[in-house]
Structures are given as structure tokens and as C-alpha cells.
C-alpha positions as CSV (number, residue, x, y, z in Angstrom):
1,X,-17.5,-9.1,-2.8
2,X,-20.4,-11.3,-1.3
3,X,-20.8,-12.6,2.0
4,X,-22.5,-10.0,5.2
5,X,-21.1,-6.4,5.8
6,X,-19.9,-6.3,8.3
7,X,-20.4,-3.4,11.4
8,X,-18.7,-0.1,12.0
9,X,-17.4,-2.8,15.8
10,X,-16.0,-5.2,13.9
11,X,-13.1,-3.3,11.3
12,X,-10.0,-1.8,12.3
13,X,-9.2,1.0,9.6
14,X,-5.4,1.6,8.5
15,X,-6.7,4.7,6.5
16,X,-8.8,7.5,8.0
17,X,-12.2,7.8,5.6
18,X,-15.5,9.8,4.8
19,X,-17.8,7.1,4.4
20,X,-21.4,7.5,3.5
21,X,-24.2,6.4,6.5
22,X,-20.8,6.6,8.9
23,X,-19.2,9.5,8.5
24,X,-16.0,10.0,9.8
25,X,-13.7,6.8,10.9
26,X,-10.2,7.3,12.4
27,X,-7.2,5.6,10.7
28,X,-3.4,4.9,11.3
29,X,-3.1,7.3,8.4
30,X,-4.9,10.2,7.4
31,X,-4.4,10.7,3.4
32,X,-7.2,12.8,3.1
33,X,-6.8,15.6,0.7
34,X,-3.2,14.1,0.1
35,X,-3.9,11.2,-2.6
36,X,-2.7,13.1,-5.6
37,X,0.7,14.1,-3.9
38,X,0.9,10.6,-2.7
39,X,1.2,9.2,-5.5
40,X,3.5,11.6,-6.5
41,X,0.6,13.2,-8.8
42,X,0.3,9.9,-11.4
43,X,-2.6,10.2,-13.5
44,X,-5.0,7.6,-13.1
45,X,-8.1,8.2,-15.7
46,X,-9.1,5.7,-18.2
47,X,-6.1,3.1,-16.9
48,X,-6.0,0.0,-15.1
49,X,-4.9,0.3,-11.3
50,X,-3.4,-2.0,-9.0
51,X,-3.1,-1.7,-5.1
52,X,-0.6,-3.9,-3.2
53,X,-1.7,-3.8,0.5
54,X,-4.8,-2.1,0.4
55,X,-5.6,-2.4,3.5
56,X,-9.0,0.1,4.0
57,X,-8.7,0.5,0.8
58,X,-8.5,4.0,0.5
59,X,-5.7,4.4,-2.0
60,X,-8.5,1.7,-4.3
61,X,-11.4,3.7,-3.7
62,X,-9.1,7.2,-4.5
63,X,-8.3,5.7,-7.5
64,X,-11.7,4.9,-8.5
65,X,-12.5,8.6,-8.2
66,X,-9.6,9.7,-10.3
67,X,-11.5,7.7,-13.0
68,X,-9.2,4.4,-13.3
69,X,-10.4,2.0,-15.6
70,X,-10.5,-0.3,-13.5
71,X,-9.2,-1.4,-10.1
72,X,-7.9,-4.0,-7.9
73,X,-6.7,-4.7,-4.4
74,X,-3.9,-6.4,-3.3
75,X,-3.9,-7.7,-0.1
76,X,-2.5,-10.3,2.4
77,X,-4.9,-13.8,2.2
78,X,-4.5,-15.0,6.3
79,X,-3.1,-14.2,9.3
80,X,0.1,-16.4,8.8
81,X,1.6,-14.4,5.6
82,X,1.7,-11.4,7.6
83,X,6.1,-11.3,8.7
84,X,6.1,-10.2,12.4
85,X,8.7,-9.7,14.3
86,X,9.7,-12.6,16.9
87,X,9.2,-12.0,19.6
88,X,6.1,-9.0,19.2
89,X,2.9,-10.0,20.5
90,X,-0.4,-9.3,17.6
91,X,-3.4,-10.7,17.5
92,X,-4.9,-12.4,14.7
93,X,-8.3,-10.4,15.5
94,X,-6.4,-6.9,14.1
95,X,-5.8,-8.6,10.8
96,X,-9.3,-10.1,10.4
97,X,-10.8,-6.3,11.5
98,X,-8.6,-4.6,8.8
99,X,-10.4,-7.0,6.6
100,X,-14.0,-5.9,7.7
101,X,-13.4,-2.2,7.4
102,X,-12.3,-2.8,3.3
103,X,-15.1,-5.0,3.0
104,X,-17.4,-1.9,4.9
105,X,-16.3,0.9,3.3
106,X,-16.8,-1.0,-0.7
107,X,-20.0,-1.5,0.5
108,X,-20.5,1.8,1.3
109,X,-18.9,3.6,-1.4
110,X,-20.6,1.2,-3.4
111,X,-16.8,0.2,-4.8
112,X,-16.7,-1.6,-8.1
113,X,-12.7,-2.2,-6.8
114,X,-11.6,-6.3,-7.6
115,X,-10.5,-8.0,-4.1
116,X,-8.5,-10.1,-4.5
117,X,-5.9,-11.9,-1.6
118,X,-2.8,-13.9,-1.4
119,X,1.7,-14.3,-0.4
120,X,2.9,-11.2,-1.8
121,X,6.0,-13.4,-3.2
122,X,3.6,-15.0,-5.6
123,X,1.9,-11.8,-7.0
124,X,2.6,-12.5,-10.1
125,X,0.3,-15.4,-10.3
126,X,-2.3,-13.7,-8.9
127,X,-2.8,-10.0,-10.1
128,X,-3.0,-8.8,-13.1
129,X,-1.1,-7.1,-15.2
130,X,-1.7,-3.2,-14.8
131,X,-1.1,0.3,-16.4
132,X,-0.1,1.9,-12.6
133,X,0.6,-0.1,-9.5
134,X,0.8,1.4,-6.3
135,X,2.6,0.0,-3.2
136,X,1.6,2.0,-0.5
137,X,4.0,1.3,2.9
138,X,4.2,-2.5,1.9
139,X,7.8,-2.9,1.5
140,X,8.8,-1.6,5.2
141,X,6.8,-4.9,6.1
142,X,8.2,-7.3,4.6
143,X,11.3,-9.7,5.3
144,X,12.3,-9.6,1.7
145,X,11.5,-6.4,-0.1
146,X,13.5,-6.9,-2.6
147,X,12.0,-11.0,-3.2
148,X,8.2,-8.6,-3.4
149,X,9.7,-6.2,-5.9
150,X,10.1,-8.7,-8.2
151,X,6.7,-10.3,-8.5
152,X,5.5,-6.7,-8.7
153,X,7.7,-5.7,-11.4
154,X,6.0,-8.6,-13.7
155,X,2.3,-7.0,-13.0
156,X,3.3,-3.4,-13.6
157,X,2.9,-2.6,-17.6
158,X,4.0,0.7,-17.3
159,X,3.7,3.0,-14.1
160,X,5.2,1.7,-10.2
161,X,4.2,3.9,-7.7
162,X,6.4,3.8,-4.4
163,X,5.1,5.6,-1.4
164,X,7.2,4.6,1.7
165,X,10.3,5.9,4.2
166,X,13.4,6.1,3.0
167,X,16.7,8.3,3.8
168,X,18.9,9.7,1.3
169,X,22.2,8.2,1.5
170,X,25.2,7.8,-1.3
171,X,25.3,4.2,-0.7
172,X,23.2,1.5,-1.0
173,X,22.1,0.6,2.5
174,X,19.1,-0.2,4.9
175,X,18.1,0.5,8.3
176,X,16.7,-1.8,10.2
177,X,13.7,-0.9,12.0
178,X,13.1,-4.0,14.3
179,X,11.3,-3.6,17.6
180,X,9.7,-0.4,16.6
181,X,6.4,-2.2,15.8
182,X,5.5,-5.9,15.4
183,X,5.8,-5.7,11.6
184,X,8.2,-3.4,10.4
185,X,11.4,-4.6,8.9
186,X,13.5,-1.9,6.9
187,X,13.9,1.3,5.4
188,X,16.2,1.5,2.2
189,X,18.7,4.7,1.2
190,X,17.0,6.2,-2.2
191,X,20.6,4.9,-3.6
192,X,19.1,1.0,-3.6
193,X,16.2,2.1,-5.2
194,X,18.3,3.7,-8.0
195,X,20.6,0.7,-7.8
196,X,17.8,-2.0,-7.8
197,X,14.9,-0.8,-10.2
198,X,17.1,-0.7,-13.7
199,X,17.7,-4.1,-12.3
200,X,13.9,-4.7,-13.3
201,X,13.4,-2.8,-16.7
202,X,12.2,0.4,-14.7
203,X,13.4,4.1,-15.1
204,X,13.0,6.5,-11.8
205,X,11.1,9.7,-12.9
206,X,10.4,11.2,-9.4
207,X,11.2,11.0,-5.7
208,X,10.7,13.4,-3.0
209,X,9.8,13.6,0.3
210,X,7.2,15.0,2.3
211,X,4.8,15.0,5.4
212,X,1.9,12.9,5.9
213,X,-0.7,12.5,9.2
214,X,0.1,9.5,11.3
215,X,-2.4,9.7,13.7
216,X,-0.8,6.6,15.8
217,X,2.1,8.7,16.3
218,X,0.2,12.3,16.3
219,X,2.6,13.9,14.6
220,X,3.1,14.0,10.7
221,X,6.0,11.8,9.6
222,X,7.9,11.9,6.4
223,X,7.1,9.4,3.4
224,X,8.5,9.3,0.3
225,X,7.1,8.8,-3.1
226,X,8.7,7.5,-5.9
227,X,7.4,6.8,-9.6
228,X,9.2,4.9,-11.9
229,X,8.3,3.9,-14.9
230,X,9.2,0.8,-17.6
231,X,11.8,1.8,-20.1
């Protein structure tokens, strides 16, 4: 990455991290020590990895530490690409601060991950086809998660990992979350994934919930990890 490295004061971290020269930095989620659980134990060594919605980059940098052959970190290119619930005030400065956190962590960790930026609904045009694609709590922030999944599928050569809020229900239904946060839209029933992912050429090999520390809410929250592979 080129350009001036931001200071810690200009950063807002989505994930808690331990950084060289800085030490511990707080984030909205603390996944430290839980990465392997979060991605369903999928092997990353010597495989190419795409981290969709990398935010501060925690998942990207952990993938590097697991011996990934290459890592690509995808984020939105502009504040206008974020899909805000109407009537909820947000600051563009927060978006820039999140991007700054990735830049600073990338620099301090001497990461070789390649950052790319753009519209998730055109992901298939800009992201490399990768062995493993990790989608960490991204779909909840999208008005059209189905369109995003179609693009994500185009980039997935073998294994798709979705970590997301879900719920068990026999019907393919969604829960609308609008109004909880500016950028939260839907949680899907597991049945939706079981019915939709095969249409994209995937077979679900594992799906289960676990508890992870949500610092912004001050409690552990359930996040489901779904692993699917190309048929």
C-alpha cells in the first residue's frame, strides 16, 4: 500500500487487534483466539483467500498467519456504496476511519495482503477467483444479499465461508433488522441458505452457531458459521 500511514487517532477498528508498536486496540468485535472457530476450521495453508468486507483486516491478517498462499481484502470504495437505513444519521468520517484502521494494521503487521475496493455487486469483475472466500458479517449490511451472494459465488473456486447472524426455521424466511443500526438489514433462516446456495453450485458441509464477543453491545452474541463447497 502506498501513501501516508494514518495515525492511531485517525482510526476506528471494527475488530480488536494486538498490533506491533501500538499494542491492544479495541474494536466492535473481539475475535482474538477464535479465528479458526469463526471460519469453521477450514484449512487455509497454501490456498488463495478472499476476505469480503475486510473492514480493519483482522480476518485477512489471520489468514496470512495460517499460511495462506495469497490474501485479497475487499472493502467498499466509497461511503456512498454503504447501504444505510433511511432516517438514521451516520458520519462519512467513520467510514474513512475504518479504512485508516486497515491501512495502519497492514503497515504495522507488514502484511502482504492485497487490498481492493469497489461495489460488492460487481465483485466478480474486480476480485480474483480464490480457493477460499470468507464473508464475515457482511450480508446483514446489504439491501440485496442475494445479489451479493451471486457475485461472491463467481469468486469462489472451492470453499465458501459465511459467518453471519442466522436462525433455525423450517421455512425460507428473513428477519428485518432495520432500525437496530444504520447498516443492518436482514438475518436469514438457515433454510434460505440451504435452498439458495445449491442454485449457485454449492453444497453446505457445515453450519452451526457459536458465541463471540460483541464489544459494542457489551455481551457475547450468536454468530453462525456456514461452510459450503463447490459441487
